[in-house]
mmCIF entry with sequence, helices, sheets and N, C-alpha, C, O atoms, coordinates in Angstrom:
data_MODEL
# 
_entry.id   MODEL 
# 
_entity.id                         1 
_entity.type                       polymer 
_entity.pdbx_number_of_molecules   1 
# 
_entity_poly.entity_id                      1 
_entity_poly.type                           'polypeptide(L)' 
_entity_poly.nstd_linkage                   no 
_entity_poly.nstd_monomer                   no 
_entity_poly.pdbx_seq_one_letter_code       MLPRVIYYHAEPKGFTALDTDERRKFVRRATATLGDKPGQCSPYVLAEALL 
_entity_poly.pdbx_seq_one_letter_code_can   MLPRVIYYHAEPKGFTALDTDERRKFVRRATATLGDKPGQCSPYVLAEALL 
_entity_poly.pdbx_strand_id                 A 
# 
loop_
_entity_poly_seq.entity_id 
_entity_poly_seq.num 
_entity_poly_seq.mon_id 
_entity_poly_seq.hetero 
1 1  MET n 
1 2  LEU n 
1 3  PRO n 
1 4  ARG n 
1 5  VAL n 
1 6  ILE n 
1 7  TYR n 
1 8  TYR n 
1 9  HIS n 
1 10 ALA n 
1 11 GLU n 
1 12 PRO n 
1 13 LYS n 
1 14 GLY n 
1 15 PHE n 
1 16 THR n 
1 17 ALA n 
1 18 LEU n 
1 19 ASP n 
1 20 THR n 
1 21 ASP n 
1 22 GLU n 
1 23 ARG n 
1 24 ARG n 
1 25 LYS n 
1 26 PHE n 
1 27 VAL n 
1 28 ARG n 
1 29 ARG n 
1 30 ALA n 
1 31 THR n 
1 32 ALA n 
1 33 THR n 
1 34 LEU n 
1 35 GLY n 
1 36 ASP n 
1 37 LYS n 
1 38 PRO n 
1 39 GLY n 
1 40 GLN n 
1 41 CYS n 
1 42 SER n 
1 43 PRO n 
1 44 TYR n 
1 45 VAL n 
1 46 LEU n 
1 47 ALA n 
1 48 GLU n 
1 49 ALA n 
1 50 LEU n 
1 51 LEU n 
# 
_struct_asym.id          A 
_struct_asym.entity_id   1 
# 
loop_
_struct_conf.conf_type_id 
_struct_conf.id 
_struct_conf.pdbx_PDB_helix_id 
_struct_conf.beg_label_comp_id 
_struct_conf.beg_label_asym_id 
_struct_conf.beg_label_seq_id 
_struct_conf.pdbx_beg_PDB_ins_code 
_struct_conf.end_label_comp_id 
_struct_conf.end_label_asym_id 
_struct_conf.end_label_seq_id 
_struct_conf.pdbx_end_PDB_ins_code 
_struct_conf.beg_auth_comp_id 
_struct_conf.beg_auth_asym_id 
_struct_conf.beg_auth_seq_id 
_struct_conf.end_auth_comp_id 
_struct_conf.end_auth_asym_id 
_struct_conf.end_auth_seq_id 
_struct_conf.pdbx_PDB_helix_class 
_struct_conf.details 
_struct_conf.pdbx_PDB_helix_length 
HELX_P HELX_P1 AA1 LEU A 2  ? ALA A 10 ? LEU A 2  ALA A 10 1 ? 9  
HELX_P HELX_P2 AA2 GLU A 11 ? LYS A 13 ? GLU A 11 LYS A 13 5 ? 3  
HELX_P HELX_P3 AA3 THR A 20 ? LEU A 34 ? THR A 20 LEU A 34 1 ? 15 
HELX_P HELX_P4 AA4 PRO A 43 ? LEU A 50 ? PRO A 43 LEU A 50 1 ? 8  
# 
_struct_conf_type.id          HELX_P 
_struct_conf_type.criteria    ? 
_struct_conf_type.reference   ? 
# 
loop_
_atom_site.group_PDB 
_atom_site.id 
_atom_site.type_symbol 
_atom_site.label_atom_id 
_atom_site.label_alt_id 
_atom_site.label_comp_id 
_atom_site.label_asym_id 
_atom_site.label_entity_id 
_atom_site.label_seq_id 
_atom_site.pdbx_PDB_ins_code 
_atom_site.Cartn_x 
_atom_site.Cartn_y 
_atom_site.Cartn_z 
_atom_site.occupancy 
_atom_site.B_iso_or_equiv 
_atom_site.pdbx_formal_charge 
_atom_site.auth_seq_id 
_atom_site.auth_comp_id 
_atom_site.auth_asym_id 
_atom_site.auth_atom_id 
_atom_site.pdbx_PDB_model_num 
ATOM 1   N N  . MET A 1 1  ? 0.819  -1.202 0.000   1.00 0.00 ? 1  MET A N  1 
ATOM 2   C CA . MET A 1 1  ? 0.000  0.000  0.000   1.00 0.00 ? 1  MET A CA 1 
ATOM 3   C C  . MET A 1 1  ? 0.860  1.262  0.000   1.00 0.00 ? 1  MET A C  1 
ATOM 4   O O  . MET A 1 1  ? 0.533  2.225  -0.695  1.00 0.00 ? 1  MET A O  1 
ATOM 5   N N  . LEU A 1 2  ? 1.951  1.277  0.764   1.00 0.00 ? 2  LEU A N  1 
ATOM 6   C CA . LEU A 1 2  ? 2.781  2.470  0.834   1.00 0.00 ? 2  LEU A CA 1 
ATOM 7   C C  . LEU A 1 2  ? 3.406  2.839  -0.512  1.00 0.00 ? 2  LEU A C  1 
ATOM 8   O O  . LEU A 1 2  ? 3.444  4.024  -0.845  1.00 0.00 ? 2  LEU A O  1 
ATOM 9   N N  . PRO A 1 3  ? 3.897  1.882  -1.297  1.00 0.00 ? 3  PRO A N  1 
ATOM 10  C CA . PRO A 1 3  ? 4.431  2.288  -2.606  1.00 0.00 ? 3  PRO A CA 1 
ATOM 11  C C  . PRO A 1 3  ? 3.393  2.978  -3.489  1.00 0.00 ? 3  PRO A C  1 
ATOM 12  O O  . PRO A 1 3  ? 3.733  3.896  -4.236  1.00 0.00 ? 3  PRO A O  1 
ATOM 13  N N  . ARG A 1 4  ? 2.142  2.551  -3.412  1.00 0.00 ? 4  ARG A N  1 
ATOM 14  C CA . ARG A 1 4  ? 1.097  3.209  -4.209  1.00 0.00 ? 4  ARG A CA 1 
ATOM 15  C C  . ARG A 1 4  ? 0.890  4.646  -3.759  1.00 0.00 ? 4  ARG A C  1 
ATOM 16  O O  . ARG A 1 4  ? 0.684  5.535  -4.585  1.00 0.00 ? 4  ARG A O  1 
ATOM 17  N N  . VAL A 1 5  ? 0.945  4.875  -2.448  1.00 0.00 ? 5  VAL A N  1 
ATOM 18  C CA . VAL A 1 5  ? 0.799  6.232  -1.916  1.00 0.00 ? 5  VAL A CA 1 
ATOM 19  C C  . VAL A 1 5  ? 1.954  7.098  -2.401  1.00 0.00 ? 5  VAL A C  1 
ATOM 20  O O  . VAL A 1 5  ? 1.760  8.258  -2.766  1.00 0.00 ? 5  VAL A O  1 
ATOM 21  N N  . ILE A 1 6  ? 3.156  6.531  -2.401  1.00 0.00 ? 6  ILE A N  1 
ATOM 22  C CA . ILE A 1 6  ? 4.327  7.271  -2.875  1.00 0.00 ? 6  ILE A CA 1 
ATOM 23  C C  . ILE A 1 6  ? 4.148  7.665  -4.336  1.00 0.00 ? 6  ILE A C  1 
ATOM 24  O O  . ILE A 1 6  ? 4.357  8.823  -4.697  1.00 0.00 ? 6  ILE A O  1 
ATOM 25  N N  . TYR A 1 7  ? 3.761  6.704  -5.180  1.00 0.00 ? 7  TYR A N  1 
ATOM 26  C CA . TYR A 1 7  ? 3.552  7.005  -6.602  1.00 0.00 ? 7  TYR A CA 1 
ATOM 27  C C  . TYR A 1 7  ? 2.492  8.084  -6.796  1.00 0.00 ? 7  TYR A C  1 
ATOM 28  O O  . TYR A 1 7  ? 2.680  9.015  -7.580  1.00 0.00 ? 7  TYR A O  1 
ATOM 29  N N  . TYR A 1 8  ? 1.389  7.954  -6.085  1.00 0.00 ? 8  TYR A N  1 
ATOM 30  C CA . TYR A 1 8  ? 0.259  8.857  -6.269  1.00 0.00 ? 8  TYR A CA 1 
ATOM 31  C C  . TYR A 1 8  ? 0.634  10.299 -5.949  1.00 0.00 ? 8  TYR A C  1 
ATOM 32  O O  . TYR A 1 8  ? 0.270  11.214 -6.688  1.00 0.00 ? 8  TYR A O  1 
ATOM 33  N N  . HIS A 1 9  ? 1.358  10.505 -4.854  1.00 0.00 ? 9  HIS A N  1 
ATOM 34  C CA . HIS A 1 9  ? 1.660  11.869 -4.428  1.00 0.00 ? 9  HIS A CA 1 
ATOM 35  C C  . HIS A 1 9  ? 2.995  12.392 -4.948  1.00 0.00 ? 9  HIS A C  1 
ATOM 36  O O  . HIS A 1 9  ? 3.169  13.605 -5.059  1.00 0.00 ? 9  HIS A O  1 
ATOM 37  N N  . ALA A 1 10 ? 3.928  11.522 -5.266  1.00 0.00 ? 10 ALA A N  1 
ATOM 38  C CA . ALA A 1 10 ? 5.233  11.976 -5.722  1.00 0.00 ? 10 ALA A CA 1 
ATOM 39  C C  . ALA A 1 10 ? 5.238  12.322 -7.207  1.00 0.00 ? 10 ALA A C  1 
ATOM 40  O O  . ALA A 1 10 ? 5.969  13.218 -7.627  1.00 0.00 ? 10 ALA A O  1 
ATOM 41  N N  . GLU A 1 11 ? 4.441  11.632 -7.996  1.00 0.00 ? 11 GLU A N  1 
ATOM 42  C CA . GLU A 1 11 ? 4.436  11.869 -9.447  1.00 0.00 ? 11 GLU A CA 1 
ATOM 43  C C  . GLU A 1 11 ? 4.103  13.312 -9.807  1.00 0.00 ? 11 GLU A C  1 
ATOM 44  O O  . GLU A 1 11 ? 4.824  13.899 -10.613 1.00 0.00 ? 11 GLU A O  1 
ATOM 45  N N  . PRO A 1 12 ? 3.041  13.922 -9.250  1.00 0.00 ? 12 PRO A N  1 
ATOM 46  C CA . PRO A 1 12 ? 2.739  15.308 -9.616  1.00 0.00 ? 12 PRO A CA 1 
ATOM 47  C C  . PRO A 1 12 ? 3.847  16.290 -9.241  1.00 0.00 ? 12 PRO A C  1 
ATOM 48  O O  . PRO A 1 12 ? 3.936  17.375 -9.816  1.00 0.00 ? 12 PRO A O  1 
ATOM 49  N N  . LYS A 1 13 ? 4.696  15.912 -8.276  1.00 0.00 ? 13 LYS A N  1 
ATOM 50  C CA . LYS A 1 13 ? 5.778  16.793 -7.851  1.00 0.00 ? 13 LYS A CA 1 
ATOM 51  C C  . LYS A 1 13 ? 7.070  16.524 -8.607  1.00 0.00 ? 13 LYS A C  1 
ATOM 52  O O  . LYS A 1 13 ? 8.081  17.179 -8.355  1.00 0.00 ? 13 LYS A O  1 
ATOM 53  N N  . GLY A 1 14 ? 7.049  15.560 -9.539  1.00 0.00 ? 14 GLY A N  1 
ATOM 54  C CA . GLY A 1 14 ? 8.215  15.296 -10.364 1.00 0.00 ? 14 GLY A CA 1 
ATOM 55  C C  . GLY A 1 14 ? 9.199  14.306 -9.763  1.00 0.00 ? 14 GLY A C  1 
ATOM 56  O O  . GLY A 1 14 ? 10.337 14.225 -10.225 1.00 0.00 ? 14 GLY A O  1 
ATOM 57  N N  . PHE A 1 15 ? 8.799  13.555 -8.757  1.00 0.00 ? 15 PHE A N  1 
ATOM 58  C CA . PHE A 1 15 ? 9.681  12.577 -8.139  1.00 0.00 ? 15 PHE A CA 1 
ATOM 59  C C  . PHE A 1 15 ? 9.385  11.178 -8.673  1.00 0.00 ? 15 PHE A C  1 
ATOM 60  O O  . PHE A 1 15 ? 9.157  10.248 -7.900  1.00 0.00 ? 15 PHE A O  1 
ATOM 61  N N  . THR A 1 16 ? 9.389  11.036 -9.978  1.00 0.00 ? 16 THR A N  1 
ATOM 62  C CA . THR A 1 16 ? 9.060  9.750  -10.583 1.00 0.00 ? 16 THR A CA 1 
ATOM 63  C C  . THR A 1 16 ? 10.291 8.922  -10.897 1.00 0.00 ? 16 THR A C  1 
ATOM 64  O O  . THR A 1 16 ? 10.162 7.784  -11.348 1.00 0.00 ? 16 THR A O  1 
ATOM 65  N N  . ALA A 1 17 ? 11.483 9.463  -10.669 1.00 0.00 ? 17 ALA A N  1 
ATOM 66  C CA . ALA A 1 17 ? 12.702 8.773  -11.052 1.00 0.00 ? 17 ALA A CA 1 
ATOM 67  C C  . ALA A 1 17 ? 13.214 7.817  -9.970  1.00 0.00 ? 17 ALA A C  1 
ATOM 68  O O  . ALA A 1 17 ? 14.358 7.369  -10.041 1.00 0.00 ? 17 ALA A O  1 
ATOM 69  N N  . LEU A 1 18 ? 12.402 7.507  -8.992  1.00 0.00 ? 18 LEU A N  1 
ATOM 70  C CA . LEU A 1 18 ? 12.837 6.587  -7.947  1.00 0.00 ? 18 LEU A CA 1 
ATOM 71  C C  . LEU A 1 18 ? 12.879 5.167  -8.495  1.00 0.00 ? 18 LEU A C  1 
ATOM 72  O O  . LEU A 1 18 ? 11.872 4.658  -8.986  1.00 0.00 ? 18 LEU A O  1 
ATOM 73  N N  . ASP A 1 19 ? 14.031 4.533  -8.411  1.00 0.00 ? 19 ASP A N  1 
ATOM 74  C CA . ASP A 1 19 ? 14.094 3.137  -8.828  1.00 0.00 ? 19 ASP A CA 1 
ATOM 75  C C  . ASP A 1 19 ? 13.628 2.244  -7.675  1.00 0.00 ? 19 ASP A C  1 
ATOM 76  O O  . ASP A 1 19 ? 13.308 2.742  -6.596  1.00 0.00 ? 19 ASP A O  1 
ATOM 77  N N  . THR A 1 20 ? 13.590 0.954  -7.896  1.00 0.00 ? 20 THR A N  1 
ATOM 78  C CA . THR A 1 20 ? 13.056 0.019  -6.907  1.00 0.00 ? 20 THR A CA 1 
ATOM 79  C C  . THR A 1 20 ? 13.800 0.103  -5.588  1.00 0.00 ? 20 THR A C  1 
ATOM 80  O O  . THR A 1 20 ? 13.174 0.096  -4.528  1.00 0.00 ? 20 THR A O  1 
ATOM 81  N N  . ASP A 1 21 ? 15.113 0.183  -5.627  1.00 0.00 ? 21 ASP A N  1 
ATOM 82  C CA . ASP A 1 21 ? 15.909 0.250  -4.407  1.00 0.00 ? 21 ASP A CA 1 
ATOM 83  C C  . ASP A 1 21 ? 15.649 1.547  -3.641  1.00 0.00 ? 21 ASP A C  1 
ATOM 84  O O  . ASP A 1 21 ? 15.549 1.536  -2.414  1.00 0.00 ? 21 ASP A O  1 
ATOM 85  N N  . GLU A 1 22 ? 15.541 2.654  -4.358  1.00 0.00 ? 22 GLU A N  1 
ATOM 86  C CA . GLU A 1 22 ? 15.265 3.938  -3.710  1.00 0.00 ? 22 GLU A CA 1 
ATOM 87  C C  . GLU A 1 22 ? 13.876 3.948  -3.081  1.00 0.00 ? 22 GLU A C  1 
ATOM 88  O O  . GLU A 1 22 ? 13.693 4.476  -1.984  1.00 0.00 ? 22 GLU A O  1 
ATOM 89  N N  . ARG A 1 23 ? 12.902 3.369  -3.771  1.00 0.00 ? 23 ARG A N  1 
ATOM 90  C CA . ARG A 1 23 ? 11.552 3.287  -3.202  1.00 0.00 ? 23 ARG A CA 1 
ATOM 91  C C  . ARG A 1 23 ? 11.546 2.445  -1.936  1.00 0.00 ? 23 ARG A C  1 
ATOM 92  O O  . ARG A 1 23 ? 10.901 2.798  -0.950  1.00 0.00 ? 23 ARG A O  1 
ATOM 93  N N  . ARG A 1 24 ? 12.265 1.334  -1.968  1.00 0.00 ? 24 ARG A N  1 
ATOM 94  C CA . ARG A 1 24 ? 12.338 0.458  -0.800  1.00 0.00 ? 24 ARG A CA 1 
ATOM 95  C C  . ARG A 1 24 ? 12.945 1.207  0.393   1.00 0.00 ? 24 ARG A C  1 
ATOM 96  O O  . ARG A 1 24 ? 12.448 1.105  1.515   1.00 0.00 ? 24 ARG A O  1 
ATOM 97  N N  . LYS A 1 25 ? 14.020 1.958  0.142   1.00 0.00 ? 25 LYS A N  1 
ATOM 98  C CA . LYS A 1 25 ? 14.657 2.739  1.207   1.00 0.00 ? 25 LYS A CA 1 
ATOM 99  C C  . LYS A 1 25 ? 13.700 3.815  1.724   1.00 0.00 ? 25 LYS A C  1 
ATOM 100 O O  . LYS A 1 25 ? 13.618 4.059  2.928   1.00 0.00 ? 25 LYS A O  1 
ATOM 101 N N  . PHE A 1 26 ? 12.984 4.450  0.809   1.00 0.00 ? 26 PHE A N  1 
ATOM 102 C CA . PHE A 1 26 ? 12.036 5.486  1.210   1.00 0.00 ? 26 PHE A CA 1 
ATOM 103 C C  . PHE A 1 26 ? 10.945 4.920  2.107   1.00 0.00 ? 26 PHE A C  1 
ATOM 104 O O  . PHE A 1 26 ? 10.597 5.521  3.124   1.00 0.00 ? 26 PHE A O  1 
ATOM 105 N N  . VAL A 1 27 ? 10.402 3.760  1.731   1.00 0.00 ? 27 VAL A N  1 
ATOM 106 C CA . VAL A 1 27 ? 9.355  3.130  2.538   1.00 0.00 ? 27 VAL A CA 1 
ATOM 107 C C  . VAL A 1 27 ? 9.899  2.761  3.913   1.00 0.00 ? 27 VAL A C  1 
ATOM 108 O O  . VAL A 1 27 ? 9.220  2.959  4.921   1.00 0.00 ? 27 VAL A O  1 
ATOM 109 N N  . ARG A 1 28 ? 11.130 2.221  3.964   1.00 0.00 ? 28 ARG A N  1 
ATOM 110 C CA . ARG A 1 28 ? 11.728 1.865  5.257   1.00 0.00 ? 28 ARG A CA 1 
ATOM 111 C C  . ARG A 1 28 ? 11.913 3.100  6.135   1.00 0.00 ? 28 ARG A C  1 
ATOM 112 O O  . ARG A 1 28 ? 11.621 3.061  7.330   1.00 0.00 ? 28 ARG A O  1 
ATOM 113 N N  . ARG A 1 29 ? 12.387 4.176  5.560   1.00 0.00 ? 29 ARG A N  1 
ATOM 114 C CA . ARG A 1 29 ? 12.588 5.405  6.332   1.00 0.00 ? 29 ARG A CA 1 
ATOM 115 C C  . ARG A 1 29 ? 11.259 5.993  6.788   1.00 0.00 ? 29 ARG A C  1 
ATOM 116 O O  . ARG A 1 29 ? 11.137 6.447  7.925   1.00 0.00 ? 29 ARG A O  1 
ATOM 117 N N  . ALA A 1 30 ? 10.278 5.986  5.919   1.00 0.00 ? 30 ALA A N  1 
ATOM 118 C CA . ALA A 1 30 ? 8.961  6.496  6.303   1.00 0.00 ? 30 ALA A CA 1 
ATOM 119 C C  . ALA A 1 30 ? 8.366  5.663  7.427   1.00 0.00 ? 30 ALA A C  1 
ATOM 120 O O  . ALA A 1 30 ? 7.786  6.202  8.369   1.00 0.00 ? 30 ALA A O  1 
ATOM 121 N N  . THR A 1 31 ? 8.509  4.356  7.326   1.00 0.00 ? 31 THR A N  1 
ATOM 122 C CA . THR A 1 31 ? 7.986  3.478  8.371   1.00 0.00 ? 31 THR A CA 1 
ATOM 123 C C  . THR A 1 31 ? 8.695  3.741  9.690   1.00 0.00 ? 31 THR A C  1 
ATOM 124 O O  . THR A 1 31 ? 8.058  3.767  10.744  1.00 0.00 ? 31 THR A O  1 
ATOM 125 N N  . ALA A 1 32 ? 10.006 3.935  9.640   1.00 0.00 ? 32 ALA A N  1 
ATOM 126 C CA . ALA A 1 32 ? 10.775 4.156  10.870  1.00 0.00 ? 32 ALA A CA 1 
ATOM 127 C C  . ALA A 1 32 ? 10.462 5.501  11.509  1.00 0.00 ? 32 ALA A C  1 
ATOM 128 O O  . ALA A 1 32 ? 10.444 5.613  12.735  1.00 0.00 ? 32 ALA A O  1 
ATOM 129 N N  . THR A 1 33 ? 10.215 6.518  10.698  1.00 0.00 ? 33 THR A N  1 
ATOM 130 C CA . THR A 1 33 ? 10.026 7.852  11.262  1.00 0.00 ? 33 THR A CA 1 
ATOM 131 C C  . THR A 1 33 ? 8.567  8.241  11.463  1.00 0.00 ? 33 THR A C  1 
ATOM 132 O O  . THR A 1 33 ? 8.257  9.016  12.368  1.00 0.00 ? 33 THR A O  1 
ATOM 133 N N  . LEU A 1 34 ? 7.678  7.723  10.647  1.00 0.00 ? 34 LEU A N  1 
ATOM 134 C CA . LEU A 1 34 ? 6.278  8.133  10.713  1.00 0.00 ? 34 LEU A CA 1 
ATOM 135 C C  . LEU A 1 34 ? 5.376  7.095  11.363  1.00 0.00 ? 34 LEU A C  1 
ATOM 136 O O  . LEU A 1 34 ? 4.210  7.373  11.647  1.00 0.00 ? 34 LEU A O  1 
ATOM 137 N N  . GLY A 1 35 ? 5.903  5.912  11.598  1.00 0.00 ? 35 GLY A N  1 
ATOM 138 C CA . GLY A 1 35 ? 5.071  4.844  12.144  1.00 0.00 ? 35 GLY A CA 1 
ATOM 139 C C  . GLY A 1 35 ? 4.787  5.024  13.620  1.00 0.00 ? 35 GLY A C  1 
ATOM 140 O O  . GLY A 1 35 ? 5.634  5.492  14.381  1.00 0.00 ? 35 GLY A O  1 
ATOM 141 N N  . ASP A 1 36 ? 3.590  4.649  14.010  1.00 0.00 ? 36 ASP A N  1 
ATOM 142 C CA . ASP A 1 36 ? 3.245  4.712  15.431  1.00 0.00 ? 36 ASP A CA 1 
ATOM 143 C C  . ASP A 1 36 ? 3.427  3.355  16.108  1.00 0.00 ? 36 ASP A C  1 
ATOM 144 O O  . ASP A 1 36 ? 3.361  3.259  17.334  1.00 0.00 ? 36 ASP A O  1 
ATOM 145 N N  . LYS A 1 37 ? 3.654  2.324  15.326  1.00 0.00 ? 37 LYS A N  1 
ATOM 146 C CA . LYS A 1 37 ? 3.946  0.982  15.824  1.00 0.00 ? 37 LYS A CA 1 
ATOM 147 C C  . LYS A 1 37 ? 5.174  0.478  15.077  1.00 0.00 ? 37 LYS A C  1 
ATOM 148 O O  . LYS A 1 37 ? 5.386  0.864  13.927  1.00 0.00 ? 37 LYS A O  1 
ATOM 149 N N  . PRO A 1 38 ? 5.987  -0.372 15.697  1.00 0.00 ? 38 PRO A N  1 
ATOM 150 C CA . PRO A 1 38 ? 7.175  -0.882 15.002  1.00 0.00 ? 38 PRO A CA 1 
ATOM 151 C C  . PRO A 1 38 ? 6.821  -1.578 13.681  1.00 0.00 ? 38 PRO A C  1 
ATOM 152 O O  . PRO A 1 38 ? 5.980  -2.476 13.652  1.00 0.00 ? 38 PRO A O  1 
ATOM 153 N N  . GLY A 1 39 ? 7.463  -1.158 12.606  1.00 0.00 ? 39 GLY A N  1 
ATOM 154 C CA . GLY A 1 39 ? 7.262  -1.776 11.301  1.00 0.00 ? 39 GLY A CA 1 
ATOM 155 C C  . GLY A 1 39 ? 5.986  -1.399 10.591  1.00 0.00 ? 39 GLY A C  1 
ATOM 156 O O  . GLY A 1 39 ? 5.640  -2.014 9.582   1.00 0.00 ? 39 GLY A O  1 
ATOM 157 N N  . GLN A 1 40 ? 5.265  -0.390 11.098  1.00 0.00 ? 40 GLN A N  1 
ATOM 158 C CA . GLN A 1 40 ? 4.008  0.011  10.460  1.00 0.00 ? 40 GLN A CA 1 
ATOM 159 C C  . GLN A 1 40 ? 3.968  1.517  10.278  1.00 0.00 ? 40 GLN A C  1 
ATOM 160 O O  . GLN A 1 40 ? 4.462  2.277  11.111  1.00 0.00 ? 40 GLN A O  1 
ATOM 161 N N  . CYS A 1 41 ? 3.376  1.926  9.185   1.00 0.00 ? 41 CYS A N  1 
ATOM 162 C CA . CYS A 1 41 ? 3.182  3.344  8.905   1.00 0.00 ? 41 CYS A CA 1 
ATOM 163 C C  . CYS A 1 41 ? 1.828  3.503  8.231   1.00 0.00 ? 41 CYS A C  1 
ATOM 164 O O  . CYS A 1 41 ? 1.509  2.798  7.274   1.00 0.00 ? 41 CYS A O  1 
ATOM 165 N N  . SER A 1 42 ? 1.057  4.416  8.730   1.00 0.00 ? 42 SER A N  1 
ATOM 166 C CA . SER A 1 42 ? -0.251 4.671  8.135   1.00 0.00 ? 42 SER A CA 1 
ATOM 167 C C  . SER A 1 42 ? -0.075 5.316  6.762   1.00 0.00 ? 42 SER A C  1 
ATOM 168 O O  . SER A 1 42 ? 0.691  6.270  6.630   1.00 0.00 ? 42 SER A O  1 
ATOM 169 N N  . PRO A 1 43 ? -0.764 4.820  5.745   1.00 0.00 ? 43 PRO A N  1 
ATOM 170 C CA . PRO A 1 43 ? -0.673 5.463  4.429   1.00 0.00 ? 43 PRO A CA 1 
ATOM 171 C C  . PRO A 1 43 ? -1.185 6.900  4.464   1.00 0.00 ? 43 PRO A C  1 
ATOM 172 O O  . PRO A 1 43 ? -0.758 7.728  3.659   1.00 0.00 ? 43 PRO A O  1 
ATOM 173 N N  . TYR A 1 44 ? -2.089 7.201  5.382   1.00 0.00 ? 44 TYR A N  1 
ATOM 174 C CA . TYR A 1 44 ? -2.615 8.554  5.500   1.00 0.00 ? 44 TYR A CA 1 
ATOM 175 C C  . TYR A 1 44 ? -1.548 9.508  6.036   1.00 0.00 ? 44 TYR A C  1 
ATOM 176 O O  . TYR A 1 44 ? -1.441 10.647 5.581   1.00 0.00 ? 44 TYR A O  1 
ATOM 177 N N  . VAL A 1 45 ? -0.763 9.039  7.001   1.00 0.00 ? 45 VAL A N  1 
ATOM 178 C CA . VAL A 1 45 ? 0.315  9.851  7.557   1.00 0.00 ? 45 VAL A CA 1 
ATOM 179 C C  . VAL A 1 45 ? 1.389  10.073 6.488   1.00 0.00 ? 45 VAL A C  1 
ATOM 180 O O  . VAL A 1 45 ? 1.925  11.174 6.364   1.00 0.00 ? 45 VAL A O  1 
ATOM 181 N N  . LEU A 1 46 ? 1.699  9.036  5.725   1.00 0.00 ? 46 LEU A N  1 
ATOM 182 C CA . LEU A 1 46 ? 2.683  9.170  4.660   1.00 0.00 ? 46 LEU A CA 1 
ATOM 183 C C  . LEU A 1 46 ? 2.196  10.160 3.600   1.00 0.00 ? 46 LEU A C  1 
ATOM 184 O O  . LEU A 1 46 ? 2.962  11.006 3.138   1.00 0.00 ? 46 LEU A O  1 
ATOM 185 N N  . ALA A 1 47 ? 0.938  10.054 3.221   1.00 0.00 ? 47 ALA A N  1 
ATOM 186 C CA . ALA A 1 47 ? 0.382  10.980 2.219   1.00 0.00 ? 47 ALA A CA 1 
ATOM 187 C C  . ALA A 1 47 ? 0.459  12.414 2.729   1.00 0.00 ? 47 ALA A C  1 
ATOM 188 O O  . ALA A 1 47 ? 0.806  13.316 1.966   1.00 0.00 ? 47 ALA A O  1 
ATOM 189 N N  . GLU A 1 48 ? 0.148  12.641 3.984   1.00 0.00 ? 48 GLU A N  1 
ATOM 190 C CA . GLU A 1 48 ? 0.220  13.980 4.568   1.00 0.00 ? 48 GLU A CA 1 
ATOM 191 C C  . GLU A 1 48 ? 1.654  14.493 4.559   1.00 0.00 ? 48 GLU A C  1 
ATOM 192 O O  . GLU A 1 48 ? 1.883  15.672 4.289   1.00 0.00 ? 48 GLU A O  1 
ATOM 193 N N  . ALA A 1 49 ? 2.611  13.638 4.845   1.00 0.00 ? 49 ALA A N  1 
ATOM 194 C CA . ALA A 1 49 ? 4.021  14.032 4.835   1.00 0.00 ? 49 ALA A CA 1 
ATOM 195 C C  . ALA A 1 49 ? 4.464  14.397 3.421   1.00 0.00 ? 49 ALA A C  1 
ATOM 196 O O  . ALA A 1 49 ? 5.236  15.339 3.244   1.00 0.00 ? 49 ALA A O  1 
ATOM 197 N N  . LEU A 1 50 ? 3.995  13.678 2.426   1.00 0.00 ? 50 LEU A N  1 
ATOM 198 C CA . LEU A 1 50 ? 4.374  13.957 1.038   1.00 0.00 ? 50 LEU A CA 1 
ATOM 199 C C  . LEU A 1 50 ? 3.726  15.242 0.520   1.00 0.00 ? 50 LEU A C  1 
ATOM 200 O O  . LEU A 1 50 ? 4.281  15.918 -0.345  1.00 0.00 ? 50 LEU A O  1 
ATOM 201 N N  . LEU A 1 51 ? 2.563  15.569 1.048   1.00 0.00 ? 51 LEU A N  1 
ATOM 202 C CA . LEU A 1 51 ? 1.889  16.800 0.611   1.00 0.00 ? 51 LEU A CA 1 
ATOM 203 C C  . LEU A 1 51 ? 2.604  17.989 1.170   1.00 0.00 ? 51 LEU A C  1 
ATOM 204 O O  . LEU A 1 51 ? 2.200  19.125 0.923   1.00 0.00 ? 51 LEU A O  1 
# 
């Protein structure tokens, strides 16, 4: 679910050049910093951060 949120909000801002490894790192960092439980991140919180 998180990769879809990244694509949806990052594309209009021109951040479409993320390769698979970069996306994976981004999801891991978002989960670590935005998650309220270990290993979990709300897609809504991620979308708000990207906006």
